[in-house]
MARLOMI-164764 format. One record per residue (C-alpha): residue number from 1; residue in one letter; chain; x, y, z. Coordinates in steps of 0.02 Angstrom, whole numbers. Each point is the difference from the previous one (the first is absolute). Last residue first. Example, Ala and Ser with C-alpha at 12.3 -4.5 7.8 and 13.67 -1.06 7.14 Angstrom:
<pts>
+-----+------+-----+--------+--------+--------+
! seq ! type ! mol !     xx !     yy !     zz !
+-----+------+-----+--------+--------+--------+
!   2 !    s !   A !    684 !    -53 !    357 !
!   1 !    a !   A !    -69 !   -172 !     33 !
+-----+------+-----+--------+--------+--------+
</pts>
This chain:
<pts>
+-----+------+-----+--------+--------+--------+
! seq ! type ! mol !     xx !     yy !     zz !
+-----+------+-----+--------+--------+--------+
! 226 !    x !   A !   1088 !   -575 !   1225 !
! 225 !    x !   A !    -98 !    128 !   -100 !
! 224 !    x !   A !    147 !    103 !    -58 !
! 223 !    x !   A !    -67 !    141 !   -106 !
! 222 !    x !   A !    -44 !    -36 !   -181 !
! 221 !    x !   A !    115 !     76 !   -128 !
! 220 !    x !   A !    -28 !    136 !   -129 !
! 219 !    x !   A !    101 !    133 !     87 !
! 218 !    x !   A !   -162 !     96 !     26 !
! 217 !    x !   A !    -62 !   -138 !    114 !
! 216 !    x !   A !   -148 !   -114 !    -30 !
! 215 !    x !   A !    -69 !   -117 !    133 !
! 214 !    x !   A !   -160 !     92 !     43 !
! 213 !    x !   A !    -39 !     49 !   -180 !
! 212 !    x !   A !     25 !   -179 !    -60 !
! 211 !    x !   A !   -109 !    -68 !    140 !
! 210 !    x !   A !   -134 !    129 !    -36 !
! 209 !    x !   A !     -6 !    -51 !   -184 !
! 208 !    x !   A !     -3 !   -187 !     35 !
! 207 !    x !   A !   -138 !     25 !    128 !
! 206 !    x !   A !   -101 !    106 !   -122 !
! 205 !    x !   A !     23 !   -126 !   -140 !
! 204 !    x !   A !    -56 !   -147 !    106 !
! 203 !    x !   A !   -146 !     97 !     75 !
! 202 !    x !   A !    -66 !     43 !   -173 !
! 201 !    x !   A !     16 !   -181 !    -54 !
! 200 !    x !   A !    -99 !    -52 !    153 !
! 199 !    x !   A !   -133 !    130 !    -38 !
! 198 !    x !   A !    -16 !    -75 !   -174 !
! 197 !    x !   A !    -19 !   -174 !     74 !
! 196 !    x !   A !   -127 !     51 !    133 !
! 195 !    x !   A !   -102 !    104 !   -120 !
! 194 !    x !   A !     -6 !   -141 !   -127 !
! 193 !    x !   A !    -51 !   -123 !    135 !
! 192 !    x !   A !   -147 !    111 !     48 !
! 191 !    x !   A !    -61 !     13 !   -180 !
! 190 !    x !   A !      3 !   -189 !    -23 !
! 189 !    x !   A !     57 !    -59 !   -170 !
! 188 !    x !   A !    186 !     13 !     30 !
! 187 !    x !   A !     90 !     34 !   -164 !
! 186 !    x !   A !     19 !    179 !     62 !
! 185 !    x !   A !    150 !    -50 !    105 !
! 184 !    x !   A !     90 !    -67 !   -153 !
! 183 !    x !   A !    -32 !    163 !    -93 !
! 182 !    x !   A !     63 !     97 !    151 !
! 181 !    x !   A !    164 !    -96 !      3 !
! 180 !    x !   A !     24 !     25 !   -187 !
! 179 !    x !   A !    -40 !    186 !     10 !
! 178 !    x !   A !    119 !     27 !    145 !
! 177 !    x !   A !    139 !    -88 !    -96 !
! 176 !    x !   A !    -34 !    103 !   -156 !
! 175 !    x !   A !      1 !    160 !    103 !
! 174 !    x !   A !    163 !    -50 !     80 !
! 173 !    x !   A !     73 !    -30 !   -173 !
! 172 !    x !   A !    -51 !    176 !    -49 !
! 171 !    x !   A !     75 !     77 !    156 !
! 170 !    x !   A !    153 !   -111 !    -20 !
! 169 !    x !   A !     36 !     61 !   -176 !
! 168 !    x !   A !    -28 !    183 !     44 !
! 167 !    x !   A !     10 !     98 !   -162 !
! 166 !    x !   A !    145 !    104 !    -66 !
! 165 !    x !   A !     99 !   -148 !    -67 !
! 164 !    x !   A !   -126 !    -43 !   -136 !
! 163 !    x !   A !     21 !   -167 !    -88 !
! 162 !    x !   A !    -56 !   -114 !    142 !
! 161 !    x !   A !   -149 !    109 !     43 !
! 160 !    x !   A !    -54 !     15 !   -182 !
! 159 !    x !   A !      8 !   -189 !    -17 !
! 158 !    x !   A !   -106 !    -20 !    157 !
! 157 !    x !   A !   -125 !    124 !    -70 !
! 156 !    x !   A !    -12 !    -92 !   -165 !
! 155 !    x !   A !    -16 !   -167 !     89 !
! 154 !    x !   A !   -143 !     62 !    110 !
! 153 !    x !   A !    -97 !     79 !   -144 !
! 152 !    x !   A !     31 !   -152 !   -111 !
! 151 !    x !   A !    -71 !   -111 !    137 !
! 150 !    x !   A !   -154 !    110 !     20 !
! 149 !    x !   A !    -29 !      3 !   -190 !
! 148 !    x !   A !     24 !   -187 !    -27 !
! 147 !    x !   A !   -111 !    -56 !    143 !
! 146 !    x !   A !   -160 !    -14 !   -103 !
! 145 !    x !   A !   -146 !    -20 !    119 !
! 144 !    x !   A !    -60 !   -147 !    104 !
! 143 !    x !   A !    -66 !    112 !    136 !
! 142 !    x !   A !    125 !    -66 !    126 !
! 141 !    x !   A !    142 !     26 !   -124 !
! 140 !    x !   A !    -53 !    180 !    -30 !
! 139 !    x !   A !     -6 !     30 !    187 !
! 138 !    x !   A !    175 !    -72 !     25 !
! 137 !    x !   A !     66 !    108 !   -141 !
! 136 !    x !   A !    -76 !    150 !     90 !
! 135 !    x !   A !     81 !    -53 !    163 !
! 134 !    x !   A !    169 !    -15 !    -84 !
! 133 !    x !   A !    -15 !    169 !    -84 !
! 132 !    x !   A !    -62 !     73 !    165 !
! 131 !    x !   A !    160 !    -55 !     87 !
! 130 !    x !   A !    102 !     83 !   -136 !
! 129 !    x !   A !   -101 !    161 !     18 !
! 128 !    x !   A !     29 !     -1 !    188 !
! 127 !    x !   A !    187 !    -10 !    -30 !
! 126 !    x !   A !    -16 !    140 !   -129 !
! 125 !    x !   A !    -80 !    116 !    128 !
! 124 !    x !   A !    145 !    122 !      3 !
! 123 !    x !   A !    152 !     51 !     99 !
! 122 !    x !   A !    167 !    -81 !     43 !
! 121 !    x !   A !    162 !     54 !     83 !
! 120 !    x !   A !    116 !   -151 !     -2 !
! 119 !    x !   A !    116 !    -33 !    147 !
! 118 !    x !   A !    -87 !   -158 !     58 !
! 117 !    x !   A !     -3 !    -89 !   -169 !
! 116 !    x !   A !    -56 !   -179 !     36 !
! 115 !    x !   A !    -80 !     20 !    171 !
! 114 !    x !   A !    -61 !    178 !    -22 !
! 113 !    x !   A !    -72 !    -41 !   -172 !
! 112 !    x !   A !    -84 !   -163 !     52 !
! 111 !    x !   A !    -89 !     93 !    139 !
! 110 !    x !   A !    -52 !    145 !   -113 !
! 109 !    x !   A !    -81 !   -116 !   -128 !
! 108 !    x !   A !    -90 !    -96 !    138 !
! 107 !    x !   A !    -56 !    160 !     86 !
! 106 !    x !   A !    -78 !     68 !   -159 !
! 105 !    x !   A !    -79 !   -166 !    -51 !
! 104 !    x !   A !    -64 !    -34 !    176 !
! 103 !    x !   A !    -81 !    172 !      8 !
! 102 !    x !   A !    -81 !    -21 !   -172 !
! 101 !    x !   A !    -67 !   -171 !     47 !
! 100 !    x !   A !    -70 !     72 !    163 !
!  99 !    x !   A !    -87 !    140 !    -95 !
!  98 !    x !   A !    -62 !   -128 !   -126 !
!  97 !    x !   A !    -78 !   -103 !    138 !
!  96 !    x !   A !    -93 !    151 !     65 !
!  95 !    x !   A !    -56 !     60 !   -172 !
!  94 !    x !   A !    -68 !   -165 !    -64 !
!  93 !    x !   A !     82 !   -154 !    -74 !
!  92 !    x !   A !    -49 !      6 !   -184 !
!  91 !    x !   A !    -39 !    185 !    -15 !
!  90 !    x !   A !    165 !     38 !     86 !
!  89 !    x !   A !    105 !   -112 !   -112 !
!  88 !    x !   A !    -72 !     71 !   -161 !
!  87 !    x !   A !     12 !    180 !     61 !
!  86 !    x !   A !    178 !    -28 !     57 !
!  85 !    x !   A !     57 !    -62 !   -170 !
!  84 !    x !   A !    -62 !    150 !    -99 !
!  83 !    x !   A !     29 !    131 !    135 !
!  82 !    x !   A !    164 !    -67 !     65 !
!  81 !    x !   A !     73 !    -23 !   -173 !
!  80 !    x !   A !    -56 !    169 !    -64 !
!  79 !    x !   A !     54 !     92 !    157 !
!  78 !    x !   A !    168 !    -88 !     -4 !
!  77 !    x !   A !     36 !     61 !   -176 !
!  76 !    x !   A !    -64 !    175 !     39 !
!  75 !    x !   A !    108 !     22 !    154 !
!  74 !    x !   A !    164 !    -58 !    -76 !
!  73 !    x !   A !    -30 !    109 !   -152 !
!  72 !    x !   A !    -46 !    152 !    106 !
!  71 !    x !   A !    165 !      4 !     96 !
!  70 !    x !   A !     64 !   -102 !    145 !
!  69 !    x !   A !   -144 !    -78 !     93 !
!  68 !    x !   A !    -54 !    -12 !    182 !
!  67 !    x !   A !   -158 !    -93 !     52 !
!  66 !    x !   A !     87 !   -168 !     14 !
!  65 !    x !   A !    132 !     82 !    111 !
!  64 !    x !   A !   -133 !     26 !    133 !
!  63 !    x !   A !    -26 !   -187 !     24 !
!  62 !    x !   A !    175 !    -58 !     49 !
!  61 !    x !   A !     37 !    179 !     54 !
!  60 !    x !   A !   -115 !    -32 !    147 !
!  59 !    x !   A !    145 !    -99 !     75 !
!  58 !    x !   A !     83 !    165 !     46 !
!  57 !    x !   A !   -140 !     63 !    112 !
!  56 !    x !   A !     89 !    -34 !    166 !
!  55 !    x !   A !    172 !     34 !    -76 !
!  54 !    x !   A !    114 !   -136 !    -70 !
!  53 !    x !   A !    -64 !     12 !   -178 !
!  52 !    x !   A !    125 !    127 !    -69 !
!  51 !    x !   A !    141 !   -128 !    -26 !
!  50 !    x !   A !   -127 !   -111 !    -92 !
!  49 !    x !   A !    -49 !    122 !   -136 !
!  48 !    x !   A !   -176 !     -6 !    -70 !
!  47 !    x !   A !    -40 !    181 !    -39 !
!  46 !    x !   A !   -137 !     62 !    118 !
!  45 !    x !   A !     69 !    139 !    110 !
!  44 !    x !   A !    127 !     71 !   -121 !
!  43 !    x !   A !   -133 !     -3 !   -135 !
!  42 !    x !   A !   -116 !    105 !    107 !
!  41 !    x !   A !    142 !    119 !     41 !
!  40 !    x !   A !     25 !     30 !   -186 !
!  39 !    x !   A !    164 !     78 !    -53 !
!  38 !    x !   A !     33 !   -132 !   -131 !
!  37 !    x !   A !   -149 !   -116 !    -22 !
!  36 !    x !   A !    -80 !    101 !   -140 !
!  35 !    x !   A !    141 !    -12 !   -125 !
!  34 !    x !   A !   -121 !     -6 !   -146 !
!  33 !    x !   A !   -137 !    124 !     46 !
!  32 !    x !   A !    116 !    112 !    101 !
!  31 !    x !   A !    -38 !    133 !    130 !
!  30 !    x !   A !     62 !   -124 !    132 !
!  29 !    x !   A !   -138 !     32 !    126 !
!  28 !    x !   A !   -140 !     28 !   -126 !
!  27 !    x !   A !     56 !   -149 !   -105 !
!  26 !    x !   A !      8 !   -107 !    157 !
!  25 !    x !   A !   -178 !     48 !     44 !
!  24 !    x !   A !    -59 !    -33 !   -177 !
!  23 !    x !   A !     74 !   -176 !      6 !
!  22 !    x !   A !    -79 !    -38 !    168 !
!  21 !    x !   A !   -168 !     61 !    -66 !
!  20 !    x !   A !     15 !   -108 !   -156 !
!  19 !    x !   A !     42 !   -155 !    103 !
!  18 !    x !   A !   -143 !     39 !    119 !
!  17 !    x !   A !   -123 !      9 !   -145 !
!  16 !    x !   A !     61 !   -168 !    -65 !
!  15 !    x !   A !    -19 !    -80 !    171 !
!  14 !    x !   A !   -174 !     71 !     23 !
!  13 !    x !   A !    -56 !    -62 !   -172 !
!  12 !    x !   A !     64 !   -175 !     34 !
!  11 !    x !   A !    -78 !     -2 !    173 !
!  10 !    x !   A !   -169 !     58 !    -66 !
!   9 !    x !   A !    -13 !   -132 !   -138 !
!   8 !    x !   A !   -171 !    -12 !    -82 !
!   7 !    x !   A !    -90 !    141 !     90 !
!   6 !    x !   A !    151 !    114 !    -18 !
!   5 !    x !   A !     20 !    -44 !   -185 !
!   4 !    x !   A !   -182 !     45 !    -30 !
!   3 !    x !   A !     19 !    163 !     96 !
!   2 !    x !   A !    157 !     41 !   -101 !
!   1 !    x !   A !    -97 !    -26 !   -162 !
+-----+------+-----+--------+--------+--------+
</pts>
C-alpha cells in the first residue's frame, strides 16, 4: 500500500513521514508523548516565534514549524488532512508543483502569523491544511463536482478556529489566504504561466517574512527607519 501511495503522491507521503519523524524525535528528547515540545532542542530550533528568528537560520522556522506538532492528537489530525487533501492536489498538479504549493502554503501561514501576532509561538501544519482545503475545493469546482462537502469542511474548520482559543487564528487565516492566491494563480491554462505566478506568490511571502524579521525588535516596535 505504501508503495502505491508513494507512486501516486511522493511529496505527500514524504511530508507525512517527516512529520511523524519530527514528532518521534521530540518525544525522545522530551520523554513525553503529550508535552513533547518541552525540553526538546529540535522544538526550540523550529517553533515559529518571531523573536527567535533573527539568526542566520531563523527564517527556516517558517517552514520547519509546519513539521512540529504538540501531542499525538494534533499530529494525527493534520496527518489525515494533509494526506487526504494533499494526495488529491499532488496527483492533479504533479509532484514538483505540489512541493512548491506546499512551501508557499507553509510560508504564507507563517508570514501572516508573524505580522499579525508577532509574539505567538506556533507549531503545526494546520495553515498548510487550510490552503489545501481551498485548493481541493477549487479542484472540485473545476471538475464540476459537488462543492457542498469541501465548503462545509472549510466552514467547520473556520468555526472551530474562531471558537477555540488554543489554536493559531492567524496561522489558519494565513493558510486560507495562501490557498486563495494559489487557486487564482492555478487558473492560468499555460503550465509556464502557472509556475511564474505561483513562484511570484512565494517570493511575495518570503520578502514579507524577511522584512518583518529584519525590522522586528524584542520590544515589539520597529526600529527608526528615517
